[in-house]
N, C-alpha and C positions, 0 to 999 in steps of 0.2 A: 504494500500500500504506500510505501515511500517513493516519492518521485526521484528523478535523476539528481536533483539538488539536495536530496536527503530530507525533504520537507514533505510531511504527510498532509493529507486533506480528507475531510469527510466528503466522500463522493458516493453516488449510487442511491438506490431506493430500496427499502426493506419493508415487508409487511409482517407485522407481529401481532400477537394477541396479548392482552393484559391477563395476568393470572387472577384468581378469585380475590387476592389481596390488593389488586390494582397495581401490581408491579409489572414493569416492562423490562425485558432483557435487552441490554445493549449489545449489538453485534460485536463479536470478539475482535474483528479487525478494527473496529472503532474504539474499543477499550484501549488498545495499544496507542492510539492517537491522543487520547486524553492526557497521558503523561502524569507527572506528579505535580500537585497532589491529585489523587484519584477521586476527584469530586466534580460535580456539575452544578451549574446555575440553570434553573428552568424558569423562564419568564414568559408572560403572556405576549403574544405578538402585538406589535404596536399598530401595524397597518393591516394585518391579516388575522383571521380567526384560527390561529395555530399556536403552538408553544415553541419558543426558541430555546435551544439548549446550547450552552457554552461550557467548554472545559474551564475550570477555575483559573488556570494559568493564563488563558487568553482573555477571559472576562476581566482580569485584573486591570488591563489597560482601560477598559470602559469604566470600571469603578473609579479609577483615578480621575477621569473627567468629571464624574458625578460628585466626587469629594471636593472638587475645586470651586463649587458654587459658594458664594458668600452666604452667611446665615441671614443676611438681609434680602437675599434674592428670593422673593416669594414664589415665582414660577419654578425656579430651580428646586426649592425645598418641596414644593407641592409634587413635582415630578419624582423626586427622590422617594418621598413618602409613598406615593401611589405605586411606584415600581417595586420598592422593597416589600411593601405589605402584601403584594400579589405574587411574589417570587418564592422560589424554593432553592435552597442550597443542600445538595445531597450527595452521598456516595453510593456505592453498590456493594452487594454481597458477593460471595465466592462464585456464584453462578452468573454474575453480571447483571443482577436485577436491582432496579431502584423503584421506590414507591412514588406514585404521583398522587397529589392531593385531589380531592373531589372538586374543589373550586376551579382548579386549573383544567381538569378534564372537562368540566362543564363549559368553561370559557371557549375551549377549542371544539366542543361538540364531539368529543371522543367517548365512545362507548367501550366495547370489549376489544375492538380492533384498532390498530394504530399503523399509520404509514410514517416511517422514518425517512426523511429526505435530507441528503447531504447538501451542505451550503458552504463547503470549503473549510472555513475556520470554525464552523458551528454546524448544527443540524436542527431540523424542525420536526415537530410531531403534528401530524394532520389526521383528521378523521377520514376514513376511506370514502365517505360520501362527498366531502368537500375537496379532496385532493384532485380529482379529475378536472373539476371546474378551474381550479387554480392553475393546473398545468396548461390548460387551453389559454388562459389569460396570459401566462408567462410566455407562451410561444408567440402570441400576437406581437409582443414587444421585444422578441429575441434579437432581431437585427439591430433595432434602435439601441437596445441595451449594450450590445457588443460595441457599437460605435461610441456610446457614452463612456464606457470604461476603457476604451482604447485598445480593444482586441482586433 
């Protein structure tokens, strides 16, 4: 899963089921990419009805930006509070399973089945019902997106 530059990326799509305790198994090849510490941040999608999952080490850079808001910055504090109160910081067990909270599953419309979608430095969790619609939307803007990021 490591590229020629020795840098791994979350790529591909996996279809998994939640177990009765609402635990999701992280694909073994993705577990290796998380690195140390072996923990994840699970956040509600900002623009999409999904869950965004970041390895703790890569989310640290985003946290630094959030920590730099002044305590007098009302919008910054409001966003910090809103994001932190809705997010989850978790690890996984020996089988690679991590528990998802009911409020996060409800936000994303996830029932017993989950689609795990690679997003290079992170991955997303989608309901199988919503994912095909999102794929179609993503493909509509694929060429424009490639130009935007300079590929």
